[in-house]
C-alpha positions in Angstrom: -18.0 22.4 -1.3 -17.3 18.6 -1.9 -16.9 17.1 -5.4 -16.7 13.8 -6.1 -14.7 12.3 -8.8 -13.5 8.7 -9.3 -10.1 9.2 -10.0 -8.4 5.7 -10.7 -4.7 7.1 -10.9 -2.0 8.2 -8.9 -0.8 10.4 -11.6 -4.4 12.4 -11.9 -4.7 12.9 -8.1 -1.4 14.3 -7.9 -1.8 16.9 -10.8 -5.4 17.5 -9.1 -3.8 18.3 -5.9 -1.4 20.5 -7.8 -3.9 22.2 -9.1 -6.1 23.0 -5.9 -3.6 23.5 -3.6 -4.6 23.0 0.0 -8.6 23.0 -0.7 -7.8 19.9 -2.2 -8.8 16.7 0.4 -8.2 13.4 -0.9 -10.6 11.1 0.8 -10.8 7.1 -0.5 -13.7 5.3 -0.4 -11.7 2.0 0.3 -13.9 -1.4 -1.2 -12.7 -4.6 -2.5 -13.7 -5.2 -6.3 -16.0 -7.8 -5.1 -17.9 -5.5 -3.0 -18.0 -3.0 -6.0 -19.0 -5.5 -8.3 -21.8 -6.5 -5.5 -22.9 -3.1 -5.5 -23.1 -2.1 -8.9 -26.7 -1.3 -10.0 -25.8 -0.9 -13.5 -23.9 -4.0 -14.2 -21.3 -2.4 -15.8 -18.6 -4.5 -13.8 -20.8 -7.7 -15.0 -20.6 -6.4 -18.4 -16.7 -5.8 -18.4 -16.0 -9.2 -17.0 -18.1 -10.9 -19.9 -15.5 -9.1 -22.4 -18.6 -6.7 -23.1 -17.1 -3.8 -21.7 -13.2 -2.9 -23.0 -11.0 -1.1 -20.3 -12.9 -1.2 -17.9 -10.5 0.4 -14.6 -9.9 -2.1 -12.3 -11.4 -5.0 -14.1 -9.0 -5.1 -17.3 -5.4 -6.4 -16.6 -4.3 -3.5 -19.1 -6.0 -0.6 -17.0 -5.5 -1.0 -13.0 -7.1 1.2 -10.5 -4.3 2.6 -8.6 -4.7 2.7 -5.0 -4.2 5.9 -3.1 -0.4 6.2 -1.5 -1.4 9.1 0.5 -5.3 10.3 1.0 -6.1 12.6 4.1 -9.1 10.2 4.7 -9.9 6.4 4.0 -13.5 5.4 4.7 -13.6 1.6 5.0 -16.9 0.9 3.3 -16.0 -2.8 3.7 -16.3 -3.0 7.9 -18.8 -0.4 8.0 -22.7 0.6 6.9 -23.6 3.4 4.8 -24.3 5.8 8.3 -21.2 4.7 9.9 -19.2 5.7 6.8 -21.0 8.9 6.5 -20.3 9.7 10.5 -16.9 9.1 9.9 -16.8 11.3 7.1 -18.0 14.4 9.2 -15.8 13.2 12.0 -12.7 13.4 9.8 -13.9 17.0 8.0 -14.3 18.8 11.1 -11.0 17.1 12.5 -9.2 18.4 9.6 -11.4 21.8 10.4 -12.8 22.0 6.9 -16.5 21.5 8.5 -17.9 23.1 11.4 -21.7 22.4 11.8 
């Protein structure tokens, strides 16, 4: 089972890892804030940048996004297409022996 969660803080990720143990695999989908803003179809980042949304993680300097310190998989979406990123993810899950198709 794959569950996607935006976990912006290292402490929360560590708690989740401790809760699920070996069945927890941290996958960091790496992208710059500029690229995330470009991809934002709901316009939430634009609203946050215009102070229409407060405490937006990664935008508000009081609520910084904490880059993962030791993820099992890093998918660099800055340099790869969606298809390349997906293929890389499957390859890495197979390498970790958690996906066998």
